[in-house]
C-alpha positions as CSV (number, residue, x, y, z in Angstrom):
1,X,105.4,101.5,-156.8
2,X,104.8,97.9,-155.1
3,X,103.3,99.6,-151.8
4,X,100.7,101.5,-153.8
5,X,99.8,97.9,-155.4
6,X,99.3,96.3,-152.2
7,X,97.4,99.0,-151.1
8,X,95.2,98.7,-154.0
9,X,94.9,95.0,-154.2
10,X,94.3,95.2,-150.1
11,X,91.4,97.7,-150.5
12,X,90.1,95.6,-153.5
13,X,90.2,92.1,-151.4
14,X,88.4,94.3,-148.8
15,X,85.6,95.3,-150.8
16,X,85.1,92.3,-152.4
17,X,84.9,90.6,-148.8
18,X,82.4,93.3,-147.8
19,X,80.0,92.4,-150.5
20,X,80.3,88.8,-150.0
21,X,79.6,88.9,-146.6
22,X,76.7,91.4,-147.2
23,X,75.4,88.7,-149.4
24,X,76.0,86.1,-147.8
25,X,78.2,84.3,-149.4
26,X,81.3,82.1,-148.4
27,X,84.8,83.7,-147.9
28,X,86.8,80.7,-147.5
29,X,88.5,81.6,-150.8
30,X,90.0,84.3,-149.0
31,X,93.0,83.0,-146.3
32,X,92.3,85.0,-143.3
33,X,94.9,87.5,-142.1
34,X,96.5,86.2,-139.0
35,X,96.9,88.9,-135.9
36,X,98.7,88.0,-132.4
37,X,97.0,89.8,-129.7
38,X,98.9,90.4,-126.4
39,X,96.7,90.0,-123.6
40,X,96.7,89.6,-119.6
41,X,93.8,87.3,-119.5
42,X,91.9,89.1,-116.9
43,X,88.2,90.8,-117.5
44,X,89.4,94.2,-119.1
45,X,89.7,92.1,-122.3
46,X,86.2,91.5,-122.1
47,X,85.8,93.3,-125.5
48,X,88.2,91.0,-127.6
49,X,86.7,88.1,-126.2
50,X,83.0,89.0,-126.9
51,X,84.4,90.1,-130.5
52,X,86.1,86.5,-130.9
53,X,83.8,84.2,-129.4
54,X,80.7,86.1,-131.3
55,X,82.8,85.5,-134.7
56,X,83.2,89.6,-135.2
57,X,86.5,89.1,-136.4
58,X,86.1,86.2,-138.8
59,X,83.3,88.6,-140.1
60,X,86.1,90.5,-141.5
61,X,88.4,87.6,-142.3
62,X,90.9,88.0,-139.5
63,X,92.2,85.0,-137.7
64,X,93.2,85.7,-134.3
65,X,95.7,84.2,-131.8
66,X,95.7,85.2,-128.3
67,X,99.0,85.3,-126.6
68,X,99.3,85.5,-122.8
69,X,101.5,87.9,-120.7
70,X,101.6,88.5,-117.0
71,X,102.0,92.1,-117.5
72,X,100.9,94.5,-120.4
73,X,104.2,96.4,-119.7
74,X,106.1,93.6,-121.3
75,X,104.3,93.7,-124.8
76,X,106.0,97.0,-125.4
77,X,109.2,95.3,-126.7
78,X,107.5,92.7,-128.8
79,X,105.0,95.0,-130.4
80,X,108.1,97.2,-131.4
81,X,109.8,94.2,-133.4
82,X,106.3,93.1,-135.0
83,X,106.0,89.7,-132.6
84,X,102.8,91.0,-132.0
85,X,100.3,93.4,-133.6
86,X,98.1,93.9,-130.9
87,X,98.5,94.8,-127.3
88,X,96.3,95.4,-124.6
89,X,98.4,97.7,-122.3
90,X,98.1,99.8,-119.1
91,X,99.5,103.6,-119.4
92,X,103.4,103.1,-118.8
93,X,106.5,105.1,-118.7
94,X,107.5,102.1,-121.2
95,X,105.4,103.5,-123.9
96,X,106.7,107.0,-124.0
97,X,110.6,106.1,-123.5
98,X,110.0,103.7,-126.7
99,X,108.7,106.7,-128.5
100,X,111.5,108.8,-127.6
101,X,113.6,105.6,-129.4
102,X,111.7,106.1,-132.5
103,X,109.6,102.6,-131.5
104,X,106.4,104.1,-132.8
105,X,103.6,101.7,-130.9
106,X,100.4,103.6,-131.0
107,X,97.5,103.7,-128.7
108,X,94.8,103.1,-130.8
109,X,91.6,103.1,-128.6
110,X,90.1,102.6,-125.0
111,X,90.3,99.1,-123.3
112,X,89.5,100.6,-119.6
113,X,88.6,103.1,-117.5
114,X,87.4,104.2,-114.1
115,X,83.7,106.2,-114.0
116,X,81.0,107.4,-111.8
117,X,79.5,104.0,-110.3
118,X,82.1,101.7,-111.1
119,X,84.0,99.4,-109.1
120,X,86.4,97.7,-111.3
121,X,89.3,99.2,-109.9
122,X,89.6,99.8,-106.1
123,X,92.2,100.8,-103.3
124,X,92.5,98.0,-100.9
125,X,93.4,97.4,-97.5
126,X,94.3,94.5,-95.3
127,X,91.5,93.9,-93.2
128,X,93.3,93.6,-89.7
129,X,94.5,97.1,-90.1
130,X,90.8,98.1,-90.8
131,X,89.9,96.1,-87.7
132,X,92.8,97.3,-85.2
133,X,92.4,101.2,-86.2
134,X,95.7,101.2,-88.0
135,X,93.7,102.2,-91.1
136,X,91.0,104.7,-91.2
137,X,91.3,107.5,-94.0
138,X,93.9,108.3,-96.6
139,X,96.4,109.9,-94.3
140,X,97.0,106.5,-93.0
141,X,98.7,105.3,-96.2
142,X,101.8,106.7,-94.9
143,X,104.1,104.0,-94.2
144,X,102.2,101.3,-95.7
145,X,103.4,98.5,-98.0
146,X,101.5,99.3,-101.0
147,X,101.5,96.3,-103.8
148,X,100.9,97.4,-107.7
149,X,101.1,95.2,-110.9
150,X,104.5,96.1,-112.6
151,X,107.2,99.1,-112.3
152,X,106.8,102.0,-114.5
153,X,102.8,102.0,-114.9
154,X,100.0,104.1,-114.7
155,X,99.3,102.8,-111.1
156,X,102.0,104.4,-109.5
157,X,100.3,107.7,-110.7
158,X,97.1,106.5,-109.3
159,X,98.7,105.8,-105.9
160,X,100.4,109.4,-106.0
161,X,97.1,110.8,-106.4
162,X,95.8,108.7,-103.2
163,X,98.9,110.2,-101.3
164,X,97.8,113.5,-102.6
165,X,94.3,112.9,-100.8
166,X,95.6,112.0,-97.5
167,X,98.1,115.5,-97.7
168,X,101.1,112.9,-98.1
169,X,103.5,112.6,-100.4
170,X,104.4,109.6,-103.0
171,X,107.4,108.7,-101.0
172,X,105.5,108.4,-97.5
173,X,104.2,104.8,-99.0
174,X,106.4,101.6,-99.6
175,X,105.9,100.5,-103.2
176,X,106.4,96.8,-104.0
177,X,105.7,95.0,-107.1
178,X,103.9,91.8,-108.0
179,X,101.1,90.7,-110.3
180,X,97.4,90.5,-109.0
181,X,97.6,86.8,-108.0
182,X,100.6,87.6,-106.0
183,X,98.8,90.4,-104.3
184,X,96.2,88.4,-103.0
185,X,98.8,86.0,-101.6
186,X,100.2,89.1,-100.0
187,X,97.5,90.0,-98.2
188,X,96.3,87.0,-97.1
189,X,100.4,86.2,-95.9
190,X,100.2,89.8,-94.3
191,X,103.5,90.6,-96.3
192,X,101.1,93.9,-98.2
193,X,99.3,96.2,-96.4
194,X,97.7,97.8,-99.0
195,X,97.3,97.6,-103.3
196,X,95.0,99.1,-106.5
197,X,93.7,96.0,-107.2
198,X,91.6,95.2,-110.3
199,X,88.6,92.7,-110.5
200,X,88.0,89.7,-110.2
201,X,90.6,89.6,-108.1
202,X,89.4,92.6,-105.6
203,X,86.1,90.9,-105.0
204,X,87.8,87.5,-104.4
205,X,90.1,88.8,-101.5
206,X,86.9,90.6,-100.3
207,X,85.3,87.1,-99.7
208,X,88.4,85.7,-98.3
209,X,88.2,88.3,-95.4
210,X,92.1,89.3,-95.9
211,X,91.4,92.6,-97.3
212,X,88.6,95.4,-97.6
213,X,87.8,97.4,-100.5
214,X,88.0,100.8,-99.3
215,X,87.0,103.0,-102.0
216,X,87.1,103.3,-105.9
217,X,90.1,105.0,-107.3
218,X,87.4,107.2,-109.3
219,X,87.0,108.9,-105.6
220,X,90.8,110.2,-105.9
221,X,91.5,109.9,-109.4
222,X,88.2,110.5,-111.3
223,X,88.4,109.2,-115.1
224,X,91.4,107.5,-115.0
225,X,92.7,106.0,-118.0
226,X,93.6,102.2,-116.8
227,X,94.6,100.7,-119.7
228,X,94.5,100.8,-123.8
229,X,94.2,99.1,-127.1
230,X,98.2,99.2,-128.8
231,X,98.9,98.8,-132.4
232,X,102.6,97.7,-133.3
233,X,104.1,100.3,-135.9
234,X,104.4,97.7,-138.7
235,X,100.4,96.7,-138.3
236,X,99.2,100.4,-138.1
237,X,101.5,101.1,-141.2
238,X,102.2,98.2,-143.3
239,X,98.6,96.0,-143.0
240,X,96.3,99.3,-142.4
241,X,93.8,97.4,-144.4
242,X,93.8,94.4,-141.7
243,X,94.0,96.9,-138.7
244,X,91.0,98.9,-139.9
245,X,89.0,95.6,-140.1
246,X,90.4,94.5,-136.6
247,X,89.2,98.1,-135.3
248,X,85.7,97.3,-136.9
249,X,85.5,94.1,-134.9
250,X,86.8,95.3,-131.8
251,X,84.5,98.2,-131.4
252,X,81.4,95.8,-132.1
253,X,82.9,94.1,-129.0
254,X,83.1,97.6,-126.7
255,X,79.6,97.8,-127.8
256,X,78.3,94.6,-126.8
257,X,79.8,94.8,-123.5
258,X,78.7,98.2,-123.1
259,X,75.2,96.6,-123.8
260,X,75.8,93.8,-120.9
261,X,76.3,96.8,-118.2
262,X,73.7,98.5,-116.2
263,X,74.5,101.4,-113.9
264,X,78.3,100.0,-113.1
265,X,77.0,96.4,-112.3
266,X,76.4,93.6,-114.9
267,X,72.6,94.0,-116.6
268,X,70.3,91.4,-115.2
269,X,69.0,90.2,-118.2
270,X,70.0,87.9,-121.3
271,X,72.7,90.5,-122.7
272,X,74.3,90.2,-119.2
273,X,74.0,86.3,-118.9
274,X,75.6,85.9,-122.5
275,X,78.5,88.1,-122.0
276,X,79.2,86.8,-118.3
277,X,79.4,83.3,-120.0
278,X,81.6,84.2,-122.8
279,X,84.1,86.3,-120.3
280,X,83.9,83.3,-117.8
281,X,85.1,81.0,-120.7
282,X,88.2,83.0,-121.8
283,X,89.2,83.1,-117.7
284,X,88.4,79.6,-117.5
285,X,86.3,80.4,-114.3
286,X,82.8,79.9,-113.8
287,X,79.7,83.0,-114.9
288,X,78.9,83.4,-111.5
289,X,82.5,84.3,-110.3
290,X,82.6,86.8,-113.0
291,X,79.2,88.3,-112.1
292,X,80.1,88.5,-108.2
293,X,82.5,91.1,-109.2
294,X,82.3,94.6,-110.9
295,X,83.0,95.4,-114.7
296,X,84.8,98.2,-115.9
297,X,84.0,101.2,-117.8
298,X,85.0,101.6,-121.5
299,X,83.8,104.2,-124.1
300,X,81.7,102.5,-126.6
301,X,83.4,104.6,-129.4
302,X,86.8,103.4,-127.9
303,X,88.1,107.3,-127.4
304,X,90.7,107.8,-125.1
305,X,90.8,110.3,-121.8
306,X,94.1,112.3,-122.8
307,X,93.8,114.1,-119.5
308,X,94.3,111.5,-117.6
309,X,97.1,110.4,-120.1
310,X,98.8,113.5,-119.6
311,X,98.7,113.6,-115.8
312,X,100.6,110.1,-116.0
313,X,103.2,111.5,-118.0
314,X,103.8,114.7,-115.6
315,X,103.9,112.0,-112.8
316,X,106.6,109.8,-114.9
317,X,108.9,112.6,-115.5
318,X,108.2,113.9,-111.7
319,X,109.7,110.2,-110.7
320,X,112.3,109.9,-113.5
321,X,110.8,107.3,-115.5
322,X,110.4,109.2,-118.4
323,X,113.4,111.6,-118.8
324,X,112.5,112.8,-122.8
325,X,111.6,116.6,-122.2
326,X,110.0,116.5,-125.6
327,X,107.7,113.7,-126.1
328,X,103.8,114.2,-125.4
329,X,101.1,112.0,-125.2
330,X,99.8,113.0,-128.9
331,X,103.2,111.1,-130.3
332,X,101.9,107.9,-128.8
333,X,98.1,108.0,-129.8
334,X,96.4,107.5,-132.7
335,X,92.8,107.6,-132.9
336,X,92.2,107.2,-136.6
337,X,91.6,103.8,-137.0
338,X,88.9,104.0,-134.1
339,X,87.1,107.0,-135.3
340,X,86.9,105.4,-138.8
341,X,85.6,102.2,-137.3
342,X,82.6,104.3,-135.4
343,X,81.8,106.4,-138.5
344,X,81.3,103.2,-140.6
345,X,79.3,101.2,-137.9
346,X,77.4,104.3,-136.9
347,X,76.6,105.9,-133.7
348,X,76.2,103.7,-130.4
349,X,72.5,103.0,-129.9
350,X,72.5,101.7,-125.9
351,X,70.3,98.1,-126.0
352,X,69.4,98.9,-121.9
């Protein structure tokens, strides 16, 4: 009974807020709902930055707090204990393993992915290996030290696809772990040979002359689903109305982000410049630094590439990172929130 009353109150408040916002009336009388978001402070969180900067969360009476993590994989546990409400995570063995222990964090929307013409995530090779002829193509990945951001994440599956492209096995490359800033230092100090790197780090290391952008991961792993927006179980089930309002704001941010991109590059217009300024502010960089880098792809309706997730799950099982034989991709994905938001907001209409 108490849950039913709480749901009725939440719906009533939500309806009143919608009426007041439509009429342009102040909503300060209603205390904003606090939402704690885990983020890794890179350009992949652009939709969140936009939604925050442009007041989309405030319009839904939500007060967001961004909590920094050095790796998205580290957010799995605090999401499960409700220390975080929302996280921005890569695909990981941890998400599947948590679900097998009845920790039901939910992947709810797209955050970043690969697509034709996008160079956000690339296979980087140390420049001196290119110059010397040691590295000429995919088969030469054998024996190299390949850096990835963290253990147990889907980039390991991306490495596997690169090795298969060259007729090699996953075991033929030496994996070393380190965050993207550490990878930059590793190329400079010649302690790593290759990396699957994202922006703006990739553009920065190319500019320094320490590494070469060999090829986009789209070449050997088309449609790779890099990262997701994830809800903690309690946020999705006990604060459902807040979770729905959060998603509306997030989808508006995704769509603004897409409107700032033109054929895989930042649009050379006011929309592009405004979004670059927002991202630069949150990353504490200059807009010119962001503009020189490549944006990621993100579905304007927040949909997920489930086939990419299935490929990654099969790989995690292959290397023993996921031992449950019963867990499925569908067990950790809940697109009901984003689909509801899209129905309410209407079809995406590109500005470009």
